[in-house]
PDB file of N, H, CA, C and O in Angstrom:
ATOM      1  N   MET A   1      33.837   5.568  -3.914  1.00  0.00           N
ATOM      2  CA  MET A   1      33.291   6.607  -4.772  1.00  0.00           C
ATOM      3  C   MET A   1      31.815   6.327  -5.092  1.00  0.00           C
ATOM      4  O   MET A   1      30.981   7.232  -5.042  1.00  0.00           O
ATOM      5  N   LYS A   2      31.501   5.062  -5.423  1.00  0.00           N
ATOM      6  H   LYS A   2      32.178   4.328  -5.463  1.00  0.00           H
ATOM      7  CA  LYS A   2      30.116   4.715  -5.728  1.00  0.00           C
ATOM      8  C   LYS A   2      29.202   4.951  -4.535  1.00  0.00           C
ATOM      9  O   LYS A   2      28.087   5.450  -4.686  1.00  0.00           O
ATOM     10  N   THR A   3      29.677   4.592  -3.355  1.00  0.00           N
ATOM     11  H   THR A   3      30.583   4.186  -3.233  1.00  0.00           H
ATOM     12  CA  THR A   3      28.873   4.743  -2.141  1.00  0.00           C
ATOM     13  C   THR A   3      28.569   6.207  -1.863  1.00  0.00           C
ATOM     14  O   THR A   3      27.437   6.551  -1.524  1.00  0.00           O
ATOM     15  N   LYS A   4      29.549   7.054  -2.001  1.00  0.00           N
ATOM     16  H   LYS A   4      30.468   6.774  -2.276  1.00  0.00           H
ATOM     17  CA  LYS A   4      29.338   8.485  -1.764  1.00  0.00           C
ATOM     18  C   LYS A   4      28.354   9.062  -2.775  1.00  0.00           C
ATOM     19  O   LYS A   4      27.480   9.851  -2.415  1.00  0.00           O
ATOM     20  N   PHE A   5      28.493   8.675  -4.023  1.00  0.00           N
ATOM     21  H   PHE A   5      29.203   8.035  -4.316  1.00  0.00           H
ATOM     22  CA  PHE A   5      27.597   9.170  -5.064  1.00  0.00           C
ATOM     23  C   PHE A   5      26.162   8.728  -4.802  1.00  0.00           C
ATOM     24  O   PHE A   5      25.227   9.520  -4.918  1.00  0.00           O
ATOM     25  N   ALA A   6      25.999   7.449  -4.447  1.00  0.00           N
ATOM     26  H   ALA A   6      26.759   6.805  -4.353  1.00  0.00           H
ATOM     27  CA  ALA A   6      24.659   6.936  -4.150  1.00  0.00           C
ATOM     28  C   ALA A   6      24.059   7.633  -2.943  1.00  0.00           C
ATOM     29  O   ALA A   6      22.869   7.946  -2.936  1.00  0.00           O
ATOM     30  N   SER A   7      24.868   7.879  -1.924  1.00  0.00           N
ATOM     31  H   SER A   7      25.835   7.624  -1.930  1.00  0.00           H
ATOM     32  CA  SER A   7      24.377   8.566  -0.727  1.00  0.00           C
ATOM     33  C   SER A   7      23.942   9.991  -1.038  1.00  0.00           C
ATOM     34  O   SER A   7      22.924  10.467  -0.535  1.00  0.00           O
ATOM     35  N   ILE A   8      24.711  10.648  -1.855  1.00  0.00           N
ATOM     36  H   ILE A   8      25.538  10.261  -2.263  1.00  0.00           H
ATOM     37  CA  ILE A   8      24.386  12.028  -2.216  1.00  0.00           C
ATOM     38  C   ILE A   8      23.051  12.085  -2.961  1.00  0.00           C
ATOM     39  O   ILE A   8      22.305  13.052  -2.807  1.00  0.00           O
ATOM     40  N   LEU A   9      22.742  11.078  -3.755  1.00  0.00           N
ATOM     41  H   LEU A   9      23.349  10.292  -3.881  1.00  0.00           H
ATOM     42  CA  LEU A   9      21.485  11.055  -4.497  1.00  0.00           C
ATOM     43  C   LEU A   9      20.318  10.525  -3.674  1.00  0.00           C
ATOM     44  O   LEU A   9      19.227  11.093  -3.721  1.00  0.00           O
ATOM     45  N   LEU A  10      20.525   9.449  -2.921  1.00  0.00           N
ATOM     46  H   LEU A  10      21.412   8.988  -2.883  1.00  0.00           H
ATOM     47  CA  LEU A  10      19.421   8.753  -2.267  1.00  0.00           C
ATOM     48  C   LEU A  10      18.918   9.432  -0.998  1.00  0.00           C
ATOM     49  O   LEU A  10      17.711   9.455  -0.753  1.00  0.00           O
ATOM     50  N   ILE A  11      19.799   9.972  -0.204  1.00  0.00           N
ATOM     51  H   ILE A  11      20.779   9.953  -0.403  1.00  0.00           H
ATOM     52  CA  ILE A  11      19.368  10.560   1.074  1.00  0.00           C
ATOM     53  C   ILE A  11      18.425  11.749   0.865  1.00  0.00           C
ATOM     54  O   ILE A  11      17.354  11.771   1.472  1.00  0.00           O
ATOM     55  N   PRO A  12      18.772  12.730   0.038  1.00  0.00           N
ATOM     56  CA  PRO A  12      17.809  13.831  -0.160  1.00  0.00           C
ATOM     57  C   PRO A  12      16.499  13.375  -0.794  1.00  0.00           C
ATOM     58  O   PRO A  12      15.435  13.898  -0.463  1.00  0.00           O
ATOM     59  N   MET A  13      16.568  12.392  -1.714  1.00  0.00           N
ATOM     60  H   MET A  13      17.432  11.966  -1.983  1.00  0.00           H
ATOM     61  CA  MET A  13      15.352  11.905  -2.343  1.00  0.00           C
ATOM     62  C   MET A  13      14.443  11.218  -1.320  1.00  0.00           C
ATOM     63  O   MET A  13      13.230  11.430  -1.317  1.00  0.00           O
ATOM     64  N   ALA A  14      15.033  10.405  -0.463  1.00  0.00           N
ATOM     65  H   ALA A  14      16.018  10.234  -0.465  1.00  0.00           H
ATOM     66  CA  ALA A  14      14.241   9.718   0.556  1.00  0.00           C
ATOM     67  C   ALA A  14      13.635  10.710   1.537  1.00  0.00           C
ATOM     68  O   ALA A  14      12.480  10.562   1.935  1.00  0.00           O
ATOM     69  N   LEU A  15      14.398  11.712   1.927  1.00  0.00           N
ATOM     70  H   LEU A  15      15.336  11.832   1.603  1.00  0.00           H
ATOM     71  CA  LEU A  15      13.872  12.706   2.858  1.00  0.00           C
ATOM     72  C   LEU A  15      12.761  13.541   2.229  1.00  0.00           C
ATOM     73  O   LEU A  15      11.811  13.917   2.915  1.00  0.00           O
ATOM     74  N   SER A  16      12.864  13.832   0.952  1.00  0.00           N
ATOM     75  H   SER A  16      13.636  13.527   0.395  1.00  0.00           H
ATOM     76  CA  SER A  16      11.827  14.640   0.311  1.00  0.00           C
ATOM     77  C   SER A  16      10.529  13.857   0.145  1.00  0.00           C
ATOM     78  O   SER A  16       9.456  14.459   0.104  1.00  0.00           O
ATOM     79  N   LEU A  17      10.601  12.539   0.049  1.00  0.00           N
ATOM     80  H   LEU A  17      11.473  12.050   0.083  1.00  0.00           H
ATOM     81  CA  LEU A  17       9.413  11.720  -0.112  1.00  0.00           C
ATOM     82  C   LEU A  17       8.866  11.177   1.197  1.00  0.00           C
ATOM     83  O   LEU A  17       7.790  10.579   1.215  1.00  0.00           O
ATOM     84  N   SER A  18       9.583  11.373   2.282  1.00  0.00           N
ATOM     85  H   SER A  18      10.457  11.858   2.267  1.00  0.00           H
ATOM     86  CA  SER A  18       9.218  10.709   3.534  1.00  0.00           C
ATOM     87  C   SER A  18       7.899  11.190   4.122  1.00  0.00           C
ATOM     88  O   SER A  18       7.273  10.457   4.887  1.00  0.00           O
ATOM     89  N   ALA A  19       7.465  12.378   3.794  1.00  0.00           N
ATOM     90  H   ALA A  19       7.973  12.974   3.172  1.00  0.00           H
ATOM     91  CA  ALA A  19       6.230  12.899   4.372  1.00  0.00           C
ATOM     92  C   ALA A  19       5.073  12.874   3.379  1.00  0.00           C
ATOM     93  O   ALA A  19       4.052  13.522   3.611  1.00  0.00           O
ATOM     94  N   CYS A  20       5.211  12.149   2.293  1.00  0.00           N
ATOM     95  H   CYS A  20       6.040  11.623   2.104  1.00  0.00           H
ATOM     96  CA  CYS A  20       4.159  12.113   1.281  1.00  0.00           C
ATOM     97  C   CYS A  20       2.975  11.276   1.747  1.00  0.00           C
ATOM     98  O   CYS A  20       3.146  10.188   2.296  1.00  0.00           O
ATOM     99  N   GLY A  21       1.816  11.779   1.527  1.00  0.00           N
ATOM    100  H   GLY A  21       1.677  12.663   1.081  1.00  0.00           H
ATOM    101  CA  GLY A  21       0.598  11.031   1.812  1.00  0.00           C
ATOM    102  C   GLY A  21      -0.032  11.409   3.130  1.00  0.00           C
ATOM    103  O   GLY A  21       0.651  11.613   4.133  1.00  0.00           O
ATOM    104  N   GLU A  22      -1.345  11.497   3.111  1.00  0.00           N
ATOM    105  H   GLU A  22      -1.901  11.331   2.296  1.00  0.00           H
ATOM    106  CA  GLU A  22      -2.088  11.826   4.325  1.00  0.00           C
ATOM    107  C   GLU A  22      -2.959  10.673   4.787  1.00  0.00           C
ATOM    108  O   GLU A  22      -3.290  10.584   5.969  1.00  0.00           O
ATOM    109  N   THR A  23      -3.335   9.788   3.872  1.00  0.00           N
ATOM    110  H   THR A  23      -3.066   9.860   2.912  1.00  0.00           H
ATOM    111  CA  THR A  23      -4.170   8.661   4.256  1.00  0.00           C
ATOM    112  C   THR A  23      -3.311   7.427   4.503  1.00  0.00           C
ATOM    113  O   THR A  23      -2.123   7.399   4.182  1.00  0.00           O
ATOM    114  N   TRP A  24      -3.946   6.404   5.083  1.00  0.00           N
ATOM    115  H   TRP A  24      -4.911   6.427   5.344  1.00  0.00           H
ATOM    116  CA  TRP A  24      -3.257   5.154   5.373  1.00  0.00           C
ATOM    117  C   TRP A  24      -2.676   4.543   4.098  1.00  0.00           C
ATOM    118  O   TRP A  24      -1.523   4.113   4.091  1.00  0.00           O
ATOM    119  N   GLY A  25      -3.453   4.501   3.035  1.00  0.00           N
ATOM    120  H   GLY A  25      -4.390   4.850   3.041  1.00  0.00           H
ATOM    121  CA  GLY A  25      -3.015   3.901   1.778  1.00  0.00           C
ATOM    122  C   GLY A  25      -1.895   4.666   1.109  1.00  0.00           C
ATOM    123  O   GLY A  25      -0.951   4.068   0.593  1.00  0.00           O
ATOM    124  N   GLU A  26      -1.994   5.996   1.112  1.00  0.00           N
ATOM    125  H   GLU A  26      -2.761   6.482   1.531  1.00  0.00           H
ATOM    126  CA  GLU A  26      -0.944   6.817   0.518  1.00  0.00           C
ATOM    127  C   GLU A  26       0.373   6.639   1.261  1.00  0.00           C
ATOM    128  O   GLU A  26       1.433   6.516   0.647  1.00  0.00           O
ATOM    129  N   ARG A  27       0.294   6.627   2.590  1.00  0.00           N
ATOM    130  H   ARG A  27      -0.567   6.726   3.089  1.00  0.00           H
ATOM    131  CA  ARG A  27       1.512   6.451   3.390  1.00  0.00           C
ATOM    132  C   ARG A  27       2.123   5.070   3.166  1.00  0.00           C
ATOM    133  O   ARG A  27       3.344   4.941   3.081  1.00  0.00           O
ATOM    134  N   ALA A  28       1.284   4.038   3.069  1.00  0.00           N
ATOM    135  H   ALA A  28       0.291   4.143   3.138  1.00  0.00           H
ATOM    136  CA  ALA A  28       1.798   2.688   2.816  1.00  0.00           C
ATOM    137  C   ALA A  28       2.456   2.609   1.440  1.00  0.00           C
ATOM    138  O   ALA A  28       3.510   1.990   1.292  1.00  0.00           O
ATOM    139  N   LEU A  29       1.850   3.222   0.450  1.00  0.00           N
ATOM    140  H   LEU A  29       0.993   3.724   0.571  1.00  0.00           H
ATOM    141  CA  LEU A  29       2.381   3.190  -0.904  1.00  0.00           C
ATOM    142  C   LEU A  29       3.715   3.928  -1.008  1.00  0.00           C
ATOM    143  O   LEU A  29       4.676   3.397  -1.564  1.00  0.00           O
ATOM    144  N   THR A  30       3.776   5.140  -0.479  1.00  0.00           N
ATOM    145  H   THR A  30       2.995   5.571  -0.027  1.00  0.00           H
ATOM    146  CA  THR A  30       5.033   5.883  -0.554  1.00  0.00           C
ATOM    147  C   THR A  30       6.108   5.240   0.324  1.00  0.00           C
ATOM    148  O   THR A  30       7.280   5.217  -0.050  1.00  0.00           O
ATOM    149  N   GLY A  31       5.720   4.727   1.470  1.00  0.00           N
ATOM    150  H   GLY A  31       4.768   4.745   1.773  1.00  0.00           H
ATOM    151  CA  GLY A  31       6.679   4.025   2.315  1.00  0.00           C
ATOM    152  C   GLY A  31       7.237   2.788   1.645  1.00  0.00           C
ATOM    153  O   GLY A  31       8.426   2.492   1.756  1.00  0.00           O
ATOM    154  N   GLY A  32       6.367   2.061   0.945  1.00  0.00           N
ATOM    155  H   GLY A  32       5.400   2.302   0.856  1.00  0.00           H
ATOM    156  CA  GLY A  32       6.815   0.890   0.204  1.00  0.00           C
ATOM    157  C   GLY A  32       7.778   1.253  -0.914  1.00  0.00           C
ATOM    158  O   GLY A  32       8.760   0.549  -1.149  1.00  0.00           O
ATOM    159  N   GLY A  33       7.500   2.344  -1.596  1.00  0.00           N
ATOM    160  H   GLY A  33       6.703   2.917  -1.405  1.00  0.00           H
ATOM    161  CA  GLY A  33       8.391   2.801  -2.664  1.00  0.00           C
ATOM    162  C   GLY A  33       9.755   3.220  -2.141  1.00  0.00           C
ATOM    163  O   GLY A  33      10.787   2.881  -2.720  1.00  0.00           O
ATOM    164  N   ILE A  34       9.746   3.953  -1.049  1.00  0.00           N
ATOM    165  H   ILE A  34       8.907   4.228  -0.579  1.00  0.00           H
ATOM    166  CA  ILE A  34      11.007   4.370  -0.442  1.00  0.00           C
ATOM    167  C   ILE A  34      11.775   3.159   0.066  1.00  0.00           C
ATOM    168  O   ILE A  34      12.989   3.069  -0.111  1.00  0.00           O
ATOM    169  N   GLY A  35      11.071   2.233   0.695  1.00  0.00           N
ATOM    170  H   GLY A  35      10.084   2.306   0.839  1.00  0.00           H
ATOM    171  CA  GLY A  35      11.725   1.029   1.200  1.00  0.00           C
ATOM    172  C   GLY A  35      12.307   0.170   0.091  1.00  0.00           C
ATOM    173  O   GLY A  35      13.409  -0.361   0.229  1.00  0.00           O
ATOM    174  N   ALA A  36      11.573   0.031  -1.011  1.00  0.00           N
ATOM    175  H   ALA A  36      10.678   0.463  -1.123  1.00  0.00           H
ATOM    176  CA  ALA A  36      12.073  -0.753  -2.142  1.00  0.00           C
ATOM    177  C   ALA A  36      13.321  -0.121  -2.740  1.00  0.00           C
ATOM    178  O   ALA A  36      14.288  -0.815  -3.054  1.00  0.00           O
ATOM    179  N   GLY A  37      13.296   1.179  -2.893  1.00  0.00           N
ATOM    180  H   GLY A  37      12.510   1.743  -2.638  1.00  0.00           H
ATOM    181  CA  GLY A  37      14.471   1.875  -3.419  1.00  0.00           C
ATOM    182  C   GLY A  37      15.672   1.770  -2.502  1.00  0.00           C
ATOM    183  O   GLY A  37      16.801   1.587  -2.959  1.00  0.00           O
ATOM    184  N   THR A  38      15.426   1.886  -1.214  1.00  0.00           N
ATOM    185  H   THR A  38      14.509   2.035  -0.843  1.00  0.00           H
ATOM    186  CA  THR A  38      16.512   1.770  -0.248  1.00  0.00           C
ATOM    187  C   THR A  38      17.071   0.351  -0.229  1.00  0.00           C
ATOM    188  O   THR A  38      18.288   0.164  -0.214  1.00  0.00           O
ATOM    189  N   GLY A  39      16.192  -0.648  -0.230  1.00  0.00           N
ATOM    190  H   GLY A  39      15.203  -0.496  -0.242  1.00  0.00           H
ATOM    191  CA  GLY A  39      16.642  -2.032  -0.266  1.00  0.00           C
ATOM    192  C   GLY A  39      17.425  -2.342  -1.527  1.00  0.00           C
ATOM    193  O   GLY A  39      18.432  -3.048  -1.479  1.00  0.00           O
ATOM    194  N   LEU A  40      16.972  -1.821  -2.648  1.00  0.00           N
ATOM    195  H   LEU A  40      16.154  -1.247  -2.687  1.00  0.00           H
ATOM    196  CA  LEU A  40      17.660  -2.013  -3.913  1.00  0.00           C
ATOM    197  C   LEU A  40      19.048  -1.381  -3.875  1.00  0.00           C
ATOM    198  O   LEU A  40      20.020  -1.985  -4.328  1.00  0.00           O
ATOM    199  N   ALA A  41      19.141  -0.174  -3.339  1.00  0.00           N
ATOM    200  H   ALA A  41      18.352   0.317  -2.971  1.00  0.00           H
ATOM    201  CA  ALA A  41      20.434   0.507  -3.255  1.00  0.00           C
ATOM    202  C   ALA A  41      21.389  -0.237  -2.326  1.00  0.00           C
ATOM    203  O   ALA A  41      22.565  -0.405  -2.651  1.00  0.00           O
ATOM    204  N   ILE A  42      20.897  -0.678  -1.185  1.00  0.00           N
ATOM    205  H   ILE A  42      19.942  -0.541  -0.922  1.00  0.00           H
ATOM    206  CA  ILE A  42      21.749  -1.407  -0.252  1.00  0.00           C
ATOM    207  C   ILE A  42      22.207  -2.723  -0.873  1.00  0.00           C
ATOM    208  O   ILE A  42      23.378  -3.087  -0.763  1.00  0.00           O
ATOM    209  N   GLY A  43      21.294  -3.435  -1.523  1.00  0.00           N
ATOM    210  H   GLY A  43      20.342  -3.140  -1.612  1.00  0.00           H
ATOM    211  CA  GLY A  43      21.664  -4.683  -2.183  1.00  0.00           C
ATOM    212  C   GLY A  43      22.701  -4.473  -3.275  1.00  0.00           C
ATOM    213  O   GLY A  43      23.630  -5.269  -3.409  1.00  0.00           O
ATOM    214  N   ALA A  44      22.550  -3.405  -4.061  1.00  0.00           N
ATOM    215  H   ALA A  44      21.794  -2.759  -3.952  1.00  0.00           H
ATOM    216  CA  ALA A  44      23.495  -3.123  -5.133  1.00  0.00           C
ATOM    217  C   ALA A  44      24.869  -2.755  -4.584  1.00  0.00           C
ATOM    218  O   ALA A  44      25.890  -3.213  -5.097  1.00  0.00           O
ATOM    219  N   LEU A  45      24.892  -1.936  -3.552  1.00  0.00           N
ATOM    220  H   LEU A  45      24.063  -1.564  -3.136  1.00  0.00           H
ATOM    221  CA  LEU A  45      26.177  -1.531  -2.975  1.00  0.00           C
ATOM    222  C   LEU A  45      26.875  -2.679  -2.265  1.00  0.00           C
ATOM    223  O   LEU A  45      28.104  -2.737  -2.239  1.00  0.00           O
ATOM    224  N   ALA A  46      26.101  -3.594  -1.688  1.00  0.00           N
ATOM    225  H   ALA A  46      25.102  -3.547  -1.710  1.00  0.00           H
ATOM    226  CA  ALA A  46      26.691  -4.723  -0.974  1.00  0.00           C
ATOM    227  C   ALA A  46      27.032  -5.878  -1.908  1.00  0.00           C
ATOM    228  O   ALA A  46      27.714  -6.816  -1.496  1.00  0.00           O
ATOM    229  N   GLY A  47      26.574  -5.831  -3.149  1.00  0.00           N
ATOM    230  H   GLY A  47      26.020  -5.069  -3.484  1.00  0.00           H
ATOM    231  CA  GLY A  47      26.846  -6.899  -4.091  1.00  0.00           C
ATOM    232  C   GLY A  47      25.914  -8.089  -3.950  1.00  0.00           C
ATOM    233  O   GLY A  47      26.238  -9.180  -4.420  1.00  0.00           O
ATOM    234  N   TRP A  48      24.774  -7.907  -3.320  1.00  0.00           N
ATOM    235  H   TRP A  48      24.511  -7.021  -2.939  1.00  0.00           H
ATOM    236  CA  TRP A  48      23.790  -8.977  -3.129  1.00  0.00           C
ATOM    237  C   TRP A  48      22.885  -9.057  -4.349  1.00  0.00           C
ATOM    238  O   TRP A  48      22.861  -8.137  -5.167  1.00  0.00           O
ATOM    239  N   PRO A  49      22.133 -10.161  -4.479  1.00  0.00           N
ATOM    240  CA  PRO A  49      21.077 -10.190  -5.495  1.00  0.00           C
ATOM    241  C   PRO A  49      20.062  -9.078  -5.186  1.00  0.00           C
ATOM    242  O   PRO A  49      19.812  -8.789  -4.016  1.00  0.00           O
ATOM    243  N   LEU A  50      19.491  -8.468  -6.187  1.00  0.00           N
ATOM    244  H   LEU A  50      19.694  -8.703  -7.138  1.00  0.00           H
ATOM    245  CA  LEU A  50      18.717  -7.240  -5.975  1.00  0.00           C
ATOM    246  C   LEU A  50      17.258  -7.455  -5.581  1.00  0.00           C
ATOM    247  O   LEU A  50      16.672  -6.591  -4.929  1.00  0.00           O
ATOM    248  N   VAL A  51      16.667  -8.563  -5.951  1.00  0.00           N
ATOM    249  H   VAL A  51      17.143  -9.265  -6.480  1.00  0.00           H
ATOM    250  CA  VAL A  51      15.235  -8.743  -5.722  1.00  0.00           C
ATOM    251  C   VAL A  51      14.907  -8.880  -4.236  1.00  0.00           C
ATOM    252  O   VAL A  51      13.963  -8.254  -3.754  1.00  0.00           O
ATOM    253  N   GLY A  52      15.659  -9.678  -3.518  1.00  0.00           N
ATOM    254  H   GLY A  52      16.426 -10.187  -3.909  1.00  0.00           H
ATOM    255  CA  GLY A  52      15.374  -9.917  -2.096  1.00  0.00           C
ATOM    256  C   GLY A  52      15.389  -8.644  -1.253  1.00  0.00           C
ATOM    257  O   GLY A  52      14.409  -8.359  -0.564  1.00  0.00           O
ATOM    258  N   PRO A  53      16.486  -7.867  -1.290  1.00  0.00           N
ATOM    259  CA  PRO A  53      16.506  -6.631  -0.497  1.00  0.00           C
ATOM    260  C   PRO A  53      15.426  -5.636  -0.906  1.00  0.00           C
ATOM    261  O   PRO A  53      14.900  -4.917  -0.056  1.00  0.00           O
ATOM    262  N   ALA A  54      15.090  -5.581  -2.187  1.00  0.00           N
ATOM    263  H   ALA A  54      15.518  -6.165  -2.878  1.00  0.00           H
ATOM    264  CA  ALA A  54      14.040  -4.664  -2.638  1.00  0.00           C
ATOM    265  C   ALA A  54      12.676  -5.080  -2.089  1.00  0.00           C
ATOM    266  O   ALA A  54      11.889  -4.231  -1.671  1.00  0.00           O
ATOM    267  N   LEU A  55      12.394  -6.385  -2.088  1.00  0.00           N
ATOM    268  H   LEU A  55      13.033  -7.075  -2.428  1.00  0.00           H
ATOM    269  CA  LEU A  55      11.109  -6.865  -1.562  1.00  0.00           C
ATOM    270  C   LEU A  55      11.008  -6.669  -0.051  1.00  0.00           C
ATOM    271  O   LEU A  55       9.968  -6.253   0.459  1.00  0.00           O
ATOM    272  N   VAL A  56      12.086  -6.969   0.652  1.00  0.00           N
ATOM    273  H   VAL A  56      12.930  -7.307   0.237  1.00  0.00           H
ATOM    274  CA  VAL A  56      12.080  -6.771   2.106  1.00  0.00           C
ATOM    275  C   VAL A  56      11.938  -5.288   2.426  1.00  0.00           C
ATOM    276  O   VAL A  56      11.176  -4.922   3.320  1.00  0.00           O
ATOM    277  N   GLY A  57      12.659  -4.433   1.710  1.00  0.00           N
ATOM    278  H   GLY A  57      13.278  -4.732   0.983  1.00  0.00           H
ATOM    279  CA  GLY A  57      12.558  -2.998   1.925  1.00  0.00           C
ATOM    280  C   GLY A  57      11.164  -2.470   1.647  1.00  0.00           C
ATOM    281  O   GLY A  57      10.665  -1.608   2.371  1.00  0.00           O
ATOM    282  N   ALA A  58      10.531  -2.987   0.597  1.00  0.00           N
ATOM    283  H   ALA A  58      10.936  -3.687   0.009  1.00  0.00           H
ATOM    284  CA  ALA A  58       9.172  -2.558   0.264  1.00  0.00           C
ATOM    285  C   ALA A  58       8.186  -2.961   1.355  1.00  0.00           C
ATOM    286  O   ALA A  58       7.316  -2.175   1.729  1.00  0.00           O
ATOM    287  N   ALA A  59       8.321  -4.184   1.865  1.00  0.00           N
ATOM    288  H   ALA A  59       9.028  -4.822   1.561  1.00  0.00           H
ATOM    289  CA  ALA A  59       7.412  -4.652   2.917  1.00  0.00           C
ATOM    290  C   ALA A  59       7.590  -3.858   4.202  1.00  0.00           C
ATOM    291  O   ALA A  59       6.613  -3.451   4.829  1.00  0.00           O
ATOM    292  N   VAL A  60       8.836  -3.642   4.587  1.00  0.00           N
ATOM    293  H   VAL A  60       9.629  -3.973   4.077  1.00  0.00           H
ATOM    294  CA  VAL A  60       9.097  -2.885   5.820  1.00  0.00           C
ATOM    295  C   VAL A  60       8.653  -1.434   5.653  1.00  0.00           C
ATOM    296  O   VAL A  60       8.025  -0.874   6.551  1.00  0.00           O
ATOM    297  N   GLY A  61       8.972  -0.823   4.520  1.00  0.00           N
ATOM    298  H   GLY A  61       9.482  -1.277   3.790  1.00  0.00           H
ATOM    299  CA  GLY A  61       8.578   0.565   4.277  1.00  0.00           C
ATOM    300  C   GLY A  61       7.070   0.753   4.247  1.00  0.00           C
ATOM    301  O   GLY A  61       6.553   1.735   4.779  1.00  0.00           O
ATOM    302  N   ALA A  62       6.363  -0.185   3.624  1.00  0.00           N
ATOM    303  H   ALA A  62       6.784  -0.983   3.192  1.00  0.00           H
ATOM    304  CA  ALA A  62       4.899  -0.096   3.583  1.00  0.00           C
ATOM    305  C   ALA A  62       4.307  -0.233   4.980  1.00  0.00           C
ATOM    306  O   ALA A  62       3.365   0.475   5.335  1.00  0.00           O
ATOM    307  N   GLY A  63       4.861  -1.139   5.761  1.00  0.00           N
ATOM    308  H   GLY A  63       5.626  -1.714   5.472  1.00  0.00           H
ATOM    309  CA  GLY A  63       4.383  -1.315   7.137  1.00  0.00           C
ATOM    310  C   GLY A  63       4.609  -0.085   7.986  1.00  0.00           C
ATOM    311  O   GLY A  63       3.723   0.330   8.733  1.00  0.00           O
ATOM    312  N   ILE A  64       5.778   0.497   7.878  1.00  0.00           N
ATOM    313  H   ILE A  64       6.498   0.161   7.271  1.00  0.00           H
ATOM    314  CA  ILE A  64       6.079   1.704   8.658  1.00  0.00           C
ATOM    315  C   ILE A  64       5.232   2.875   8.173  1.00  0.00           C
ATOM    316  O   ILE A  64       4.725   3.649   8.985  1.00  0.00           O
ATOM    317  N   GLY A  65       5.075   3.011   6.862  1.00  0.00           N
ATOM    318  H   GLY A  65       5.487   2.382   6.202  1.00  0.00           H
ATOM    319  CA  GLY A  65       4.241   4.087   6.328  1.00  0.00           C
ATOM    320  C   GLY A  65       2.801   3.981   6.795  1.00  0.00           C
ATOM    321  O   GLY A  65       2.186   4.981   7.162  1.00  0.00           O
ATOM    322  N   ALA A  66       2.267   2.771   6.780  1.00  0.00           N
ATOM    323  H   ALA A  66       2.767   1.959   6.481  1.00  0.00           H
ATOM    324  CA  ALA A  66       0.886   2.574   7.227  1.00  0.00           C
ATOM    325  C   ALA A  66       0.750   2.807   8.723  1.00  0.00           C
ATOM    326  O   ALA A  66      -0.252   3.356   9.180  1.00  0.00           O
ATOM    327  N   ALA A  67       1.748   2.393   9.481  1.00  0.00           N
ATOM    328  H   ALA A  67       2.562   1.947   9.110  1.00  0.00           H
ATOM    329  CA  ALA A  67       1.685   2.549  10.939  1.00  0.00           C
ATOM    330  C   ALA A  67       1.810   3.999  11.380  1.00  0.00           C
ATOM    331  O   ALA A  67       1.336   4.358  12.458  1.00  0.00           O
ATOM    332  N   THR A  68       2.435   4.829  10.572  1.00  0.00           N
ATOM    333  H   THR A  68       2.820   4.537   9.697  1.00  0.00           H
ATOM    334  CA  THR A  68       2.634   6.226  10.958  1.00  0.00           C
ATOM    335  C   THR A  68       1.625   7.168  10.326  1.00  0.00           C
ATOM    336  O   THR A  68       1.785   8.386  10.401  1.00  0.00           O
ATOM    337  N   ALA A  69       0.588   6.623   9.705  1.00  0.00           N
ATOM    338  H   ALA A  69       0.457   5.634   9.645  1.00  0.00           H
ATOM    339  CA  ALA A  69      -0.450   7.480   9.109  1.00  0.00           C
ATOM    340  C   ALA A  69      -1.195   8.229  10.208  1.00  0.00           C
ATOM    341  O   ALA A  69      -1.483   7.666  11.264  1.00  0.00           O
ATOM    342  N   PRO A  70      -1.504   9.491   9.959  1.00  0.00           N
ATOM    343  CA  PRO A  70      -2.241  10.244  10.968  1.00  0.00           C
ATOM    344  C   PRO A  70      -3.654   9.692  11.146  1.00  0.00           C
ATOM    345  O   PRO A  70      -4.253   9.157  10.213  1.00  0.00           O
ATOM    346  N   GLU A  71      -4.161   9.832  12.347  1.00  0.00           N
ATOM    347  H   GLU A  71      -3.674  10.267  13.105  1.00  0.00           H
ATOM    348  CA  GLU A  71      -5.523   9.372  12.626  1.00  0.00           C
ATOM    349  C   GLU A  71      -6.518  10.302  11.940  1.00  0.00           C
ATOM    350  O   GLU A  71      -6.213  11.465  11.676  1.00  0.00           O
ATOM    351  N   LYS A  72      -7.704   9.784  11.654  1.00  0.00           N
ATOM    352  H   LYS A  72      -7.952   8.839  11.868  1.00  0.00           H
ATOM    353  CA  LYS A  72      -8.705  10.565  10.921  1.00  0.00           C
ATOM    354  C   LYS A  72      -9.151  11.817  11.669  1.00  0.00           C
ATOM    355  O   LYS A  72      -9.403  12.847  11.044  1.00  0.00           O
ATOM    356  N   GLY A  73      -9.249  11.749  12.954  1.00  0.00           N
ATOM    357  H   GLY A  73      -9.044  10.913  13.462  1.00  0.00           H
ATOM    358  CA  GLY A  73      -9.756  12.872  13.716  1.00  0.00           C
ATOM    359  C   GLY A  73      -8.684  13.808  14.249  1.00  0.00           C
ATOM    360  O   GLY A  73      -8.973  14.663  15.086  1.00  0.00           O
ATOM    361  N   SER A  74      -7.443  13.658  13.774  1.00  0.00           N
ATOM    362  H   SER A  74      -7.208  12.964  13.094  1.00  0.00           H
ATOM    363  CA  SER A  74      -6.363  14.489  14.317  1.00  0.00           C
ATOM    364  C   SER A  74      -6.444  15.915  13.758  1.00  0.00           C
ATOM    365  O   SER A  74      -7.097  16.159  12.743  1.00  0.00           O
ATOM    366  N   SER A  75      -5.782  16.830  14.423  1.00  0.00           N
ATOM    367  H   SER A  75      -5.251  16.632  15.247  1.00  0.00           H
ATOM    368  CA  SER A  75      -5.855  18.233  14.044  1.00  0.00           C
ATOM    369  C   SER A  75      -4.925  18.579  12.899  1.00  0.00           C
ATOM    370  O   SER A  75      -4.994  19.700  12.394  1.00  0.00           O
ATOM    371  N   LYS A  76      -4.063  17.682  12.463  1.00  0.00           N
ATOM    372  H   LYS A  76      -4.007  16.771  12.873  1.00  0.00           H
ATOM    373  CA  LYS A  76      -3.168  17.953  11.340  1.00  0.00           C
ATOM    374  C   LYS A  76      -3.956  17.795  10.112  1.00  0.00           C
ATOM    375  O   LYS A  76      -3.429  17.971   9.014  1.00  0.00           O
TER     376      LYS A  76
END
């Protein structure tokens, strides 16, 4: 029951925030936030300590957000 409830809340929230930011810094920041929240949720559902998964999620999310930032000269 907890897993279904968390999924119902987290998936739409993550999808709505996934395209936030146009610059490298904005994408890294929002990606880090999404990653931290996802890591925290996974850690809580799995019964792990919460700090480690949140930090790993934040680092991975920030890296992916920064890597997927649009180039300055792109047409978007």
